[in-house]
Structure formats: structure tokens, C-alpha cells
C-alpha positions in Angstrom: 60.9 40.0 38.0 60.9 36.1 38.0 59.8 33.8 40.9 62.8 31.0 40.2 61.7 28.6 43.2 58.1 27.4 44.4 59.4 25.2 47.7 61.3 27.7 49.1 59.4 30.5 47.6 62.3 32.4 45.9 61.8 35.7 43.8 64.7 37.3 42.0 64.5 41.1 40.2 66.2 43.2 38.1 65.4 47.0 37.1 66.4 50.1 36.1 65.1 53.6 37.1 63.8 56.2 35.1 66.6 57.8 32.7 68.7 55.3 34.4 69.3 57.1 37.3 69.5 54.2 39.4 70.0 49.9 39.2 68.1 48.2 41.6 68.5 44.1 42.0 68.5 41.5 44.3 66.4 38.4 45.8 63.7 37.6 48.2 62.3 34.4 50.3 60.2 33.7 53.3 58.7 31.5 55.6 55.3 31.6 57.3 54.8 30.0 60.3 51.3 29.8 61.8 50.1 29.0 65.3 46.6 29.2 66.9 46.3 33.1 67.7 49.7 34.3 65.7 51.9 34.4 62.8 55.2 35.1 61.9 56.8 35.6 58.6 60.8 35.2 58.4 62.4 37.0 55.5 65.3 36.3 53.8 67.5 38.0 50.5 69.2 41.0 49.4 68.2 43.9 48.0 70.9 46.3 46.1 70.3 49.9 44.7 73.0 51.6 42.9 72.7 55.4 42.0 74.1 57.3 38.7 76.7 59.4 41.5 78.0 55.7 42.5 75.7 55.4 46.1 75.3 51.7 46.7 72.9 50.7 50.0 72.1 47.0 50.6 69.1 46.1 52.7 67.0 42.7 53.9 63.5 43.7 54.5 62.8 42.4 58.0 60.5 39.7 59.4 56.8 40.5 60.6 54.6 39.1 63.7 51.1 39.2 63.9 49.4 38.2 67.4 45.8 37.6 68.6 44.6 37.0 65.3 41.3 35.6 66.4 40.7 36.8 69.6 42.2 39.4 72.0 43.7 42.6 70.6 45.6 42.5 67.3 49.4 42.9 67.5 51.3 43.8 64.6 
């Protein structure tokens, strides 16, 4: 795992599972936005995992949002 860029923050990774049961690689970046009483996280990137039997799964993490951080009922 290595952070290859600071602005925007980009992290690349590659690793193998125990006994080479799987191989995983990808990259991830995010943009954080904050407002008076809420914050949002926009996630970009691609993650890939390949298993010994050849099955391949690709995905990206969803963004996140927090509401009513300072007052009101906290929402996530």
C-alpha cells in the first residue's frame, strides 16, 4: 500500500492472501465536503480481488454522509 498522491489523496495497493488463496489490487481516492451541520465523502477508485478458482470481483466503495453533526439527531 502506498499513497501516490497528496492532492488529491490517492492510495494504491496490491497484496496476496495467505497461501496465495487470492490476489487483491486497486486504488482509492476521496473528496470530503463539509457544510455547517453536515459532511459528505465522495469515494472514487476501483478494487479487484481474484480468487484461485478464477472468480473475479470488482467494486468501489460508496460515498458516505453525516447529517446533524453539531445539533439535531445525528444521521449517517
